N, C-alpha and C positions, 0 to 999 in steps of 0.2 A: 670271766669264764667262770671262773670257780662258782659264783654265784647263779649264773644260769646253767649250770649243771654240763659245762662243755669241757671234759676231760683231758681234752688233746690236741694238737693242731699240727700242720706240717707247713714248715717255712717256704717258700719257693722262691728260687733262685732264676734271677732273669737275664742276668751279664755275669761274667766273671771276675769285674770290677767290684760286683757288689759281694761275691760269694764268702768272703771272709766274713762281713757282717752279719749274713743269715746265717753262718754255720756258726758264728758267736752265740745268737740266740738258741739256736739249738743246743749247745753244750751248755749253757747258765741255765737250762729248766729241763727239769727229767720230763716234761711231760709236751715237750717241743723236738722237731726233728726237720730235717733240712731236706731239700735237692740239691743238685746243680745243673746247669744247663745258662742258654742263652737265648731268651726270645725271639721268636720270627722277626718282631716287628724293629729289634735293636740293631740299627746299622753302625753307629759312629763309635762303636766297642771294639774289644777285643775279639778275634773271632776263635769259637774254641777247636782246638785241634784234639783229635781222638785221646792223643797223650792227659791234655789240661783236663778232660773229662775224667777218665779213666784214673789219675791221681788223685782228685777230688771226690771223686765217687767212691774210693776206698777209705775214705776219714771218717773217723766215727761220726755215728749218727747222720751219715746221709745214707736215705731210704730210698731214692729214685733219680732219675735223668729226666731233666727237663725245668724249665718250660720249655718244650719244644713243638715244630710242626710249622705249620704254614699259614699265613695271613695273607690273600691277595684284597682286603676289602681297602686298604691306601695304597694304590699303584703310583699314587701321584704321576700320573701321565706315561708310567712304565707299562709296556706289554706283558703279559703273563710268561711268554718266553725269556723277557730280562730277568726276572726271579728266580733263575737258575742258581744264584748262589743261596738263596732261601731254602733250595729242595736240596743243594748238597750239605747246605748245616745240619739238615734233619736227619742225612742218612747219616750222617757222624754220629749224631746224637741217640741215634736207632744202634749202630755198631758198638758203641759205648757202653748202653744198657744190656745188649746183647753178652758183651764181656763180661761184663760187672753182675748179670742176673739181677739187675734190680730195675724194677718196672718204671715206662715213661710215663711221664704227665704231658699229654698231648693239647696242643692248642690248636684249632681251626677254624678260621673265618673266610668265608667266599671260597674256600678251597676243599672242600672233605672229597671233590673227585680223586684229585693228586695226593692228598695226605693218603688217603685208603690204597691209592695204587704203590706209593712207596712203601706204606707196610709191608704192602704184600712183595712187592720186589725184594726187600728186605730179610724176607720168611718168616715175616708174623704173622701166624695164621692159628695161633691158638694150641700148639703143638707143647711139649714140655722143654724143647730147645728156644720158644720165642720168650723175649722179656716181658710180652704184655705189658699191661697197664691201664690207665683213666684218661679216657675224652674227657676235659675239664669243662667247668662252667659252660657246658651243652647249651648250644641253640641252633641247631641244625636240625633235618628233617627225622620223622621216623624211619622212613628210607634210609640214613645215615647211620640212627643209632643202632637200626638191624644188624647193617653190615659190620659195623666196630663189634657189636656181640659176637659175632659170627667169628669175629676175630681174636675170639676170647678178651676184648676188654672191658672194663669198667666203663658206666657212665655216671658224672657226677654232676651235679645242678647245684644254680646257684639261687641267691636272691630274684632274680629273673624269674622265677617260677611265680613270685607272688605279683608280680606285676598286670595290671587291669588287661592289658593288651597280649597278654602272654598264654593264649589259651591254646594254641596249636602246641605249645612245648608242654603246655599240662598234659595232653593227650598224649605225648610221648612219656612224661614222666609217667603217666598212668599203667604203662605196658611193659616199662622196665623191669625184668625180673627183679624180685625182691633178694636177691644173694648179689647181683651185681649194681647193685645201686650205693652211691654215695654224696654225700651234701658238703660245702663248700661257702666260705666267703668269696672267693675272689678278692679280697680285702686289698687295696682300700675302697676297690669300687665296689655297683651294686649290693647295696645295702636294701634289704629286705622291707617291704611295706611292713609295719609303720614309721620305718625308718628311710625310706627312700630319700635319696638325695645328701644324706650325711656321711661322712666318713665310715666304711665298715670296718667291723670288728669281728671277732670269732662269738661274742657272748649272743650275737645276733643269729645264731645257725639256728638255734630251736625255730624258729620264724618258718625258717625253709622246710623242716621237719615237720612243723605244723601241717603246712599245708598240702606237703606228699601225704603225711594221715590223712588228712580229708579228701584228698583224691582217691587213696586206694581203700578207703573205709576201714581203718586200719588204728590201732591205739598208737599214740603219739611214743610210748613205751616201745614200740615193735618197730617203727621206724627208728629209733634209738638206738635199741640194741643191733639191729641189721647193719648200720651204717657203721657202728664200733667195730662190729664181726667183720664186716667186707673191708674193712678198713686193715686191722690183723693180718686179713691174709692176703691181701696184695702189698702193703708195704712189712714183710717179711721182717724187716731190721727194727720194729717197735717193740718187738717181744724179746730183744734180746738182753 
């Protein structure tokens, strides 16, 4: 990371069982922070209660709630109606984030309509009382991006942006306002070109930034400056 001039990383929690390991990373290094949450795809894990999220969310160096959201991509023969457990879990995370005044890290796949509807239902509208957050590893349409932006959320792009067949996503990335844009790994997945297929890591983030710079006709340094500033604005705890 240091050699690649990547100064900071947010370590994402996807189950309560792994939280202590994720949190240990954040407390071991002064340029790492953590989130607390249970990924919507994780089924055979401890179901998070509101208190589970609140207690862990108050710990040092925890600056966000998630990864949370909805994922209807792998229904395994179930109907969307049968995924109510996911929607209930998502609501619990939103409520925790609002009580903690921490931003949400949103995962949505094949479920954008319900994701946006539940955020609105829970009062997420970009107002001062909203938790806000980021739609991470964004792969949705321009329409979904505009709706997320209207609710006050940030949009984060991963190595997918560099993939040959991702022109639609590059078109979305070209119009997202510079002050609402983030970059990420989604490590260990989705390493950018020229490392596609390898285990991803934060030292590869500059390749995503370079793609954004090319798309927007801006110097790479401007993308780096904007994404760093946006990170500090969204995850306020990193400045404490």
